[in-house]
C-alpha positions as CSV (number, residue, x, y, z in Angstrom):
1,M,-92.6,103.2,49.0
2,E,-91.1,101.1,46.2
3,Q,-88.8,101.9,43.5
4,V,-87.5,99.7,40.7
5,V,-84.5,100.6,38.7
6,E,-81.5,98.7,37.0
7,V,-78.7,99.9,39.2
8,A,-78.9,101.2,42.9
9,V,-75.8,103.2,43.9
10,V,-75.5,103.5,47.5
11,G,-73.8,107.1,48.2
12,S,-73.7,110.4,46.5
13,G,-69.8,111.1,47.2
14,P,-67.7,111.6,44.0
15,T,-67.6,107.8,43.3
16,G,-71.1,107.3,43.2
17,L,-71.9,110.2,41.2
18,M,-69.5,109.5,38.8
19,L,-70.6,105.9,38.3
20,A,-74.3,107.2,38.1
21,C,-73.1,109.6,35.4
22,E,-71.6,106.8,33.4
23,L,-74.5,104.5,33.5
24,A,-77.0,107.0,32.7
25,L,-75.1,108.0,29.6
26,A,-75.5,104.5,28.2
27,G,-79.3,104.8,28.9
28,V,-79.3,102.7,32.2
29,K,-82.1,103.5,34.7
30,V,-80.0,104.3,37.9
31,C,-81.0,105.9,41.1
32,V,-78.3,107.1,43.9
33,L,-79.7,106.7,47.4
34,E,-77.7,109.0,50.1
35,R,-78.2,109.1,53.8
36,R,-77.4,112.5,54.2
37,E,-80.2,114.9,53.6
38,E,-77.8,117.9,52.5
39,P,-74.9,117.8,50.7
40,V,-71.6,117.8,52.8
41,R,-70.1,121.3,53.2
42,E,-66.6,120.0,54.4
43,S,-64.1,119.0,51.7
44,R,-61.9,116.0,53.0
45,A,-60.0,115.8,49.4
46,L,-58.7,118.8,48.2
47,T,-57.3,117.9,44.6
48,M,-57.7,116.0,41.5
49,H,-55.2,114.0,39.7
50,P,-54.0,114.0,36.1
51,R,-55.6,110.6,35.5
52,S,-59.1,111.9,37.2
53,L,-59.1,114.9,35.0
54,E,-58.5,112.5,31.9
55,V,-61.5,110.4,33.2
56,L,-63.4,113.5,33.2
57,A,-62.4,114.6,29.8
58,L,-62.9,111.2,28.3
59,R,-66.7,112.2,28.5
60,G,-66.2,115.9,27.9
61,M,-66.9,117.0,31.3
62,E,-63.4,118.7,32.4
63,A,-64.2,122.2,31.4
64,R,-66.2,123.0,34.2
65,F,-64.0,121.5,36.8
66,L,-60.9,123.2,35.3
67,E,-63.0,126.5,35.5
68,R,-63.5,126.0,39.2
69,G,-59.8,124.6,40.0
70,R,-56.4,125.8,40.2
71,P,-53.7,123.9,38.7
72,L,-50.7,123.2,40.6
73,P,-47.4,122.1,38.8
74,T,-45.8,119.9,41.5
75,G,-47.2,117.4,44.4
76,H,-45.7,116.0,47.6
77,F,-44.7,112.3,48.5
78,G,-44.7,112.0,52.0
79,L,-44.2,115.5,52.9
80,L,-40.7,115.2,51.6
81,D,-38.9,118.9,50.7
82,T,-38.0,117.9,47.3
83,R,-41.3,118.0,45.3
84,L,-42.9,115.8,42.6
85,D,-42.5,117.4,39.1
86,F,-45.8,116.8,36.8
87,S,-44.2,118.8,34.0
88,G,-42.8,115.7,32.0
89,L,-45.9,113.4,32.3
90,D,-47.6,112.0,29.2
91,T,-50.8,113.7,29.5
92,T,-52.6,116.8,28.9
93,F,-52.9,117.5,32.4
94,R,-49.4,117.9,33.7
95,Y,-50.6,119.1,37.2
96,T,-52.9,118.5,39.7
97,L,-56.0,120.3,40.3
98,F,-56.7,122.1,43.6
99,L,-60.6,121.8,43.8
100,P,-62.3,121.1,47.1
101,Q,-64.5,117.8,47.4
102,A,-67.6,119.9,48.0
103,I,-67.3,121.6,44.5
104,T,-66.4,118.4,42.9
105,E,-69.2,116.6,44.3
106,A,-71.9,119.8,43.3
107,L,-70.6,119.5,39.8
108,L,-70.9,115.7,39.4
109,A,-74.4,116.2,41.0
110,E,-75.5,118.7,38.4
111,H,-74.2,116.7,35.5
112,A,-76.0,113.7,36.9
113,R,-79.2,115.4,37.1
114,G,-78.6,116.6,33.8
115,L,-78.5,113.1,32.6
116,G,-81.7,112.0,34.2
117,V,-80.2,110.5,37.4
118,D,-82.6,110.1,40.4
119,I,-80.7,111.3,43.6
120,R,-82.5,110.5,46.7
121,R,-81.5,111.9,49.9
122,G,-82.1,111.2,53.3
123,H,-82.2,107.4,52.5
124,V,-80.8,105.3,55.0
125,V,-80.2,101.7,53.9
126,E,-80.6,99.3,56.7
127,S,-81.2,95.8,54.7
128,L,-79.9,94.0,51.7
129,R,-81.2,90.7,50.1
130,Q,-80.0,89.2,46.9
131,D,-81.5,86.5,44.9
132,E,-81.0,85.3,41.4
133,A,-82.2,88.2,39.5
134,G,-80.9,91.2,41.8
135,V,-80.9,92.8,45.0
136,D,-83.8,94.4,47.3
137,L,-82.4,97.1,49.2
138,A,-84.6,98.8,52.4
139,G,-84.4,101.1,54.6
140,R,-86.0,104.2,55.9
141,A,-86.3,108.0,54.4
142,K,-87.1,110.7,57.0
143,G,-89.1,107.7,59.2
144,V,-90.9,106.1,56.2
145,P,-90.2,102.9,55.3
146,F,-88.5,102.4,51.5
147,R,-87.8,99.5,49.1
148,C,-85.6,99.8,46.2
149,R,-85.6,96.7,43.6
150,A,-82.5,97.1,41.1
151,R,-80.5,94.4,38.8
152,Y,-77.3,95.4,40.5
153,G,-76.3,97.5,43.8
154,V,-73.1,99.3,44.2
155,G,-71.8,100.2,47.5
156,A,-70.3,103.8,47.0
157,D,-70.9,104.6,50.8
158,G,-67.5,105.2,52.4
159,A,-65.3,103.4,54.5
160,R,-68.0,102.4,56.9
161,S,-70.0,101.0,53.9
162,A,-73.3,99.8,55.0
163,V,-73.7,98.0,51.8
164,R,-70.1,96.0,52.4
165,Q,-71.3,94.9,55.8
166,L,-75.0,93.9,54.8
167,A,-73.4,92.0,51.6
168,G,-71.0,90.3,54.0
169,I,-67.9,91.2,52.4
170,A,-64.8,91.0,54.3
171,F,-62.6,94.4,54.9
172,P,-59.4,92.8,56.4
173,G,-56.5,95.0,57.5
174,T,-55.0,97.1,60.4
175,E,-56.5,99.3,62.6
176,A,-55.3,102.9,63.1
177,A,-51.9,102.9,64.8
178,R,-51.3,106.8,64.4
179,T,-53.7,109.5,64.4
180,S,-53.6,113.1,62.9
181,M,-55.6,116.4,63.1
182,L,-57.2,118.5,60.7
183,G,-58.7,121.9,60.9
184,D,-60.1,124.3,58.3
185,V,-59.4,127.8,60.4
186,T,-58.6,131.3,60.0
187,L,-55.2,132.4,60.3
188,D,-54.3,135.9,61.1
189,L,-50.4,135.5,60.7
190,P,-50.2,132.8,57.8
191,P,-47.0,131.1,56.6
192,A,-45.0,133.2,54.0
193,T,-45.3,130.2,51.7
194,P,-48.6,129.4,50.2
195,F,-48.1,125.7,51.0
196,L,-45.9,124.7,54.3
197,A,-44.7,121.5,54.9
198,L,-42.3,120.4,57.8
199,N,-41.4,117.2,59.4
200,N,-39.0,117.2,62.6
201,P,-38.7,115.0,65.6
202,R,-41.9,116.6,67.4
203,G,-44.2,115.6,64.4
204,N,-45.5,117.0,61.1
205,A,-47.4,119.8,59.7
206,A,-48.9,121.2,56.6
207,I,-50.8,124.4,55.9
208,V,-52.6,125.2,52.8
209,P,-54.7,128.2,51.8
210,L,-58.5,127.3,50.6
211,G,-59.5,130.7,49.9
212,D,-61.5,133.5,51.7
213,G,-59.0,133.8,54.4
214,V,-59.4,130.2,55.4
215,H,-56.4,127.7,56.0
216,R,-56.4,124.0,56.2
217,A,-53.9,122.8,59.1
218,I,-52.8,119.1,59.3
219,V,-50.8,117.9,62.4
220,T,-49.4,114.9,63.5
221,D,-48.1,115.7,67.0
222,A,-45.5,113.2,68.4
223,E,-47.0,113.5,71.6
224,R,-50.5,113.1,70.5
225,E,-50.1,110.4,67.8
226,R,-51.7,107.4,69.8
227,T,-55.2,109.4,70.6
228,P,-57.8,107.4,69.3
229,P,-59.6,108.5,66.2
230,R,-63.1,108.9,67.5
231,E,-61.9,111.4,70.1
232,P,-63.3,114.8,69.5
233,L,-60.8,117.6,68.3
234,T,-60.7,120.8,70.0
235,L,-59.2,124.4,68.6
236,D,-56.9,124.3,71.9
237,E,-55.4,121.1,70.9
238,L,-54.9,121.8,67.5
239,R,-53.1,124.8,68.4
240,A,-51.0,123.4,71.0
241,S,-49.9,120.8,68.7
242,L,-49.1,123.0,65.6
243,T,-47.2,125.4,68.2
244,R,-45.4,122.3,69.3
245,V,-44.4,120.9,65.9
246,A,-44.1,124.1,64.0
247,G,-43.1,126.9,66.8
248,S,-46.4,128.9,66.1
249,D,-50.1,128.5,65.5
250,F,-50.2,131.3,63.2
251,G,-53.0,133.3,64.9
252,M,-55.5,130.3,64.4
253,R,-59.0,131.3,65.3
254,E,-62.6,130.5,64.1
255,P,-62.8,126.9,63.2
256,R,-64.7,125.9,60.4
257,W,-64.1,122.1,60.7
258,L,-62.1,120.1,63.0
259,S,-61.5,116.3,62.5
260,R,-59.1,113.8,63.7
261,F,-58.1,110.9,61.4
262,G,-56.0,107.7,61.5
263,D,-53.8,105.6,59.3
264,G,-56.0,102.4,59.3
265,T,-55.6,100.4,56.1
266,R,-57.9,98.0,54.6
267,L,-58.8,96.4,51.2
268,V,-61.9,94.2,50.4
269,E,-61.5,90.6,49.7
270,H,-64.0,91.0,46.8
271,Y,-65.1,94.1,44.6
272,R,-68.1,91.9,43.5
273,R,-70.5,89.5,45.1
274,E,-73.2,88.4,43.1
275,H,-75.4,91.4,42.1
276,V,-73.7,93.7,44.7
277,L,-70.4,95.7,43.9
278,L,-68.1,97.9,45.8
279,A,-66.1,101.1,44.8
280,G,-64.2,104.0,46.0
281,D,-63.8,104.1,50.0
282,A,-66.2,101.3,50.5
283,A,-63.6,98.9,48.8
284,H,-60.3,100.5,50.0
285,M,-59.3,102.7,53.2
286,H,-56.0,104.1,53.7
287,Y,-53.9,107.2,55.4
288,P,-55.0,109.9,53.3
289,A,-51.4,110.7,51.9
290,G,-51.3,112.4,48.6
291,G,-55.2,112.8,48.3
292,Q,-55.4,109.5,46.4
293,G,-58.7,108.3,47.8
294,L,-61.3,110.5,45.8
295,N,-59.1,110.0,42.5
296,V,-58.9,106.1,42.8
297,G,-62.9,106.2,43.5
298,L,-63.4,107.9,40.3
299,Q,-61.2,105.7,38.5
300,D,-63.2,102.7,39.9
301,A,-66.6,104.2,39.0
302,M,-65.1,104.5,35.1
303,N,-63.7,100.8,35.4
304,L,-67.2,99.6,36.4
305,G,-69.7,101.8,34.6
306,W,-68.8,100.8,31.2
307,K,-69.0,97.2,32.4
308,L,-72.2,97.4,33.9
309,A,-73.7,99.3,30.9
310,A,-72.3,96.6,28.8
311,V,-74.0,93.8,30.7
312,L,-77.2,95.8,30.8
313,R,-77.3,97.4,27.6
314,E,-75.4,95.3,25.0
315,G,-76.0,91.8,25.9
316,A,-72.4,91.4,27.4
317,P,-72.4,88.1,29.8
318,R,-72.1,88.8,33.8
319,T,-68.9,87.2,33.9
320,L,-67.5,90.7,32.5
321,L,-68.0,91.9,36.0
322,D,-65.6,89.9,37.1
323,S,-63.0,91.6,35.5
324,Y,-64.1,94.8,37.6
325,H,-62.3,92.8,40.7
326,Q,-59.5,91.4,38.5
327,E,-58.5,95.0,37.3
328,R,-59.1,97.1,40.3
329,H,-58.1,95.0,43.2
330,P,-54.5,95.2,42.0
331,V,-54.8,98.9,42.1
332,G,-56.2,98.9,45.6
333,R,-53.3,97.0,46.6
334,A,-51.0,99.6,45.1
335,L,-52.8,102.2,46.8
336,L,-52.5,101.0,50.1
337,S,-48.7,100.2,49.5
338,N,-48.3,103.6,48.2
339,T,-50.1,105.2,51.3
340,Q,-48.2,103.1,53.6
341,A,-45.1,104.2,52.6
342,Q,-45.8,107.7,52.7
343,S,-47.1,107.3,56.1
344,A,-43.8,105.7,56.9
345,L,-42.0,108.4,55.7
346,M,-43.7,110.8,57.9
347,G,-42.2,109.5,61.1
348,F,-40.2,111.1,63.4
349,T,-37.4,108.9,64.7
350,P,-33.8,109.6,63.7
351,E,-34.0,106.7,61.5
352,V,-37.2,107.9,59.6
353,L,-35.4,111.6,59.4
354,A,-32.3,110.1,57.8
355,L,-34.5,108.3,55.2
356,R,-36.2,111.4,54.4
357,E,-32.8,113.0,53.6
358,L,-32.0,110.0,51.3
359,M,-35.2,110.1,49.5
360,N,-35.1,113.8,49.3
361,G,-31.9,113.0,47.0
362,L,-33.3,110.4,45.0
363,L,-36.3,112.3,44.2
364,R,-33.9,114.9,42.4
365,L,-33.3,112.2,39.9
366,P,-35.7,112.8,37.2
367,A,-36.6,109.1,36.4
368,I,-37.4,108.4,40.2
369,N,-39.3,111.7,40.4
370,Q,-41.2,111.0,37.4
371,R,-42.0,107.4,38.4
372,L,-43.7,108.5,41.7
373,A,-45.6,111.4,40.0
374,E,-47.1,108.7,37.6
375,Q,-48.0,106.7,40.4
376,L,-49.7,109.5,42.6
377,G,-50.9,110.9,39.4
378,G,-52.7,107.4,38.5
379,L,-51.2,107.3,35.2
380,D,-49.1,103.9,35.6
381,V,-52.3,101.7,35.6
382,T,-52.4,99.1,33.0
383,Y,-54.7,95.9,32.4
384,P,-52.8,93.6,30.7
385,D,-55.1,90.9,31.1
386,A,-58.1,92.5,29.2
387,P,-61.2,91.0,29.7
388,V,-62.2,91.5,25.7
389,P,-60.7,88.0,24.0
390,A,-58.2,88.7,21.5
391,P,-59.4,88.2,17.6
392,A,-58.3,85.4,15.5
393,S,-55.9,87.9,13.8
394,P,-52.6,88.3,15.2
395,V,-52.4,91.3,17.9
396,L,-49.3,93.5,18.3
397,P,-47.6,93.1,21.6
398,G,-47.3,95.9,24.0
399,W,-50.8,97.6,23.5
400,T,-53.2,95.5,25.4
401,G,-54.6,97.4,28.8
402,R,-52.3,100.5,27.9
403,R,-53.9,103.9,29.0
404,L,-54.2,106.2,26.2
405,P,-53.4,110.0,26.4
406,D,-55.3,112.3,24.7
407,W,-53.6,112.2,21.3
408,T,-54.4,114.5,18.3
409,L,-55.1,112.2,15.6
410,R,-55.1,112.7,11.9
411,L,-58.2,111.7,10.1
412,A,-57.9,109.7,6.9
413,D,-59.6,112.9,5.3
414,G,-56.8,115.3,6.5
415,G,-58.8,117.1,9.6
416,P,-57.6,116.6,13.3
417,C,-59.4,114.8,15.9
418,S,-58.9,115.0,19.7
419,L,-58.7,110.9,20.9
420,Y,-61.0,111.5,24.0
421,S,-63.6,113.6,22.1
422,A,-64.4,110.4,19.9
423,L,-64.9,108.5,23.4
424,H,-67.2,111.3,25.0
425,A,-70.5,108.9,24.3
426,G,-68.7,106.1,26.2
427,R,-68.7,103.9,23.1
428,W,-66.2,101.5,22.2
429,L,-63.7,103.2,19.3
430,W,-62.0,101.2,16.6
431,L,-59.4,103.3,14.9
432,H,-58.0,101.8,11.4
433,A,-56.4,102.7,8.4
434,R,-58.4,103.6,5.6
435,H,-57.5,100.3,3.9
436,D,-59.0,98.2,6.7
437,A,-62.4,99.6,7.4
438,A,-63.6,97.1,9.8
439,P,-62.2,95.2,12.7
440,P,-61.0,91.6,11.7
441,S,-63.2,88.6,11.8
442,G,-63.4,87.0,15.2
443,W,-63.1,90.3,17.4
444,E,-66.6,90.4,18.8
445,P,-66.1,89.6,22.6
446,T,-68.6,86.9,23.0
447,P,-71.8,85.7,21.2
448,G,-74.5,87.9,21.9
449,W,-72.7,90.9,23.1
450,S,-73.0,93.7,20.6
451,P,-70.5,96.6,21.8
452,R,-71.6,100.1,20.8
453,L,-68.9,101.2,18.6
454,K,-67.6,104.3,16.9
455,V,-65.3,103.8,13.8
456,L,-62.9,106.4,12.9
457,A,-60.4,106.2,9.8
458,V,-57.1,107.8,10.6
459,E,-53.9,108.4,9.2
460,T,-51.3,105.8,10.9
461,S,-48.6,105.6,8.6
462,A,-47.0,109.0,8.8
463,D,-43.7,108.7,11.3
464,T,-45.1,111.4,13.5
465,S,-48.5,109.4,14.0
466,P,-49.1,108.1,17.7
467,L,-50.4,104.9,16.0
468,H,-47.5,104.5,13.2
469,G,-47.2,101.0,12.5
470,V,-50.7,100.0,13.9
471,D,-53.7,99.2,11.2
472,G,-56.1,99.0,13.7
473,L,-56.8,99.8,17.3
474,L,-59.8,98.8,19.4
475,V,-60.1,101.5,22.5
476,R,-62.5,100.3,25.3
477,P,-64.8,103.2,26.7
478,D,-62.3,104.1,29.5
479,G,-59.6,105.0,27.2
480,H,-57.8,101.8,27.7
481,V,-56.8,99.5,24.7
482,A,-58.4,96.5,24.2
483,W,-56.0,95.3,21.4
484,A,-53.8,96.7,18.4
485,W,-53.8,94.9,14.8
486,E,-51.5,95.0,12.0
487,S,-52.6,93.4,9.0
488,S,-49.5,92.6,7.6
489,R,-48.5,90.3,10.6
C-alpha cells in the first residue's frame, strides 16, 4: 500500500492535528499517520493557555473549545499558594481553559477531517529515508506493509518519537531524577476546595475535579520519589502516598487511570533536518509543571504550518523552514527552564520550603505575578529576527516579531473589524491607512515568493487606535508582526 502526499504528519495528538489543519487550510495535501487504532481516552493535559486560545481564534476555531471547557481565572507556579492572576493580561482570553486533552483531540480531529485531512490510524512507522526531493516513511498497518512518500515529514509523535530517532536527530538532556504519581479516581470524601494544592516536608499533592465524580490526584511522595518511571503504579501505593502527604486518601477508589511520570528534561538539537521536522513533545520533554507541553506544541504547529504552506504553495524558498528552528528552539529552551524552576520549587527540604515562602511573597507583587502569568500563558514570545526581510523603506522599531492581541480595528469606511477575523484564512495581512493602499516597494520577501495577502484599510490616526502613528503593518499568518512602516520616516 503506497500513498503520495505533500506532508506526512506522524502523530495525531493536538500538535499533529493542529499542524494538519493549518496545512489543509492552505490547500496542502496532508495525511496523519497514527500508531494507535483508537483515540486515547485518558487526558494527560487538562488546560489550554491564553496563547493557545489565541491560536485557535486566529483561525476562527475557538468557539467549539470554549463551549466544552471551563475558564479558570488563576493558575499556579510550582504549586505556590499565591496564585497567578490572568485578569490583567493583554489578551481576550484572561484565563486558562480547563479542557481534558481527549476532548481537545476530538475537536481538532473533527475540524481536520472537515478540511479534508486523511487521518490513518493503526499505522506504525518503522523506517524513514530522505533524498533530495522528499522523504519515504514505511511501516505496518494492522500487519500490512505501507509506504508513504511526502515532500516533508513531521514528527509529532511524542517524547519517544520514532521520527526523531529514525532521522538521527539528537535529543540531549537529563534522565528523570524524581518521579510523581497520577491517578484519575473516584473520591468519596473530596476536598472542600475545588483545587487542592499542598507542599510540605513529606511531599506535595494536587487534587482537581474532572467531573462526574472523578478527580485527578497527583502526588510526589518524598519516600517514593526515586521510584523508576516505568514501575507500574497501584491504587494501594497512590492511596498510601496521598495519605502520607495530605493526611487522607479522601475515600479513593475505582481508578480509571494510574500513571507514574518523571522530571526528565530534553530538547532536540535541531527542529529540522532537511525534509524532516519535529514539533511538540517530539522536540521537547519536561516535567509537566503548569501544563505547558500541549500548549507549546500547538504553538509549534502554528509557527511551522504557515511556513510549510508558503514553501509548498507560495514559492517561498526552503530556507524559510530554517526560521522554524531559529524561532521555536529558544521557546523550547525557555520552556525547559520554566518547568525546571517549578520542579525545584516543589521540593521538600527546609531550604526549598523557605524559598517557597519567599516566592509566595514576591508573587503578591503585581509586576512579578503578571510576568510569570505571561510566561505560563505563552504571551511573552516574540520573534525579533523575523524571517521576512525588511523593505527598502524605513521600518518602525519595536514592532518586528511582536505578538498581536485580537484588537478591534476601525476600518477606513467606519465599520469595526476584529484583527483575528481578518486572519482566519491563514493569509498575510496588510493593514494600511487609506492614503497608502499598497505595501511599499521592496516588501516582497524573495523573488518568486508570492504570499497570499489580505488587504484592509484601517483608521490609524485616532489617538485611541492601537495603530496610532503607524501607516502600514504587515502581519504574519500566525499573528506576529513582520514589520511596521511609517511613510513620513
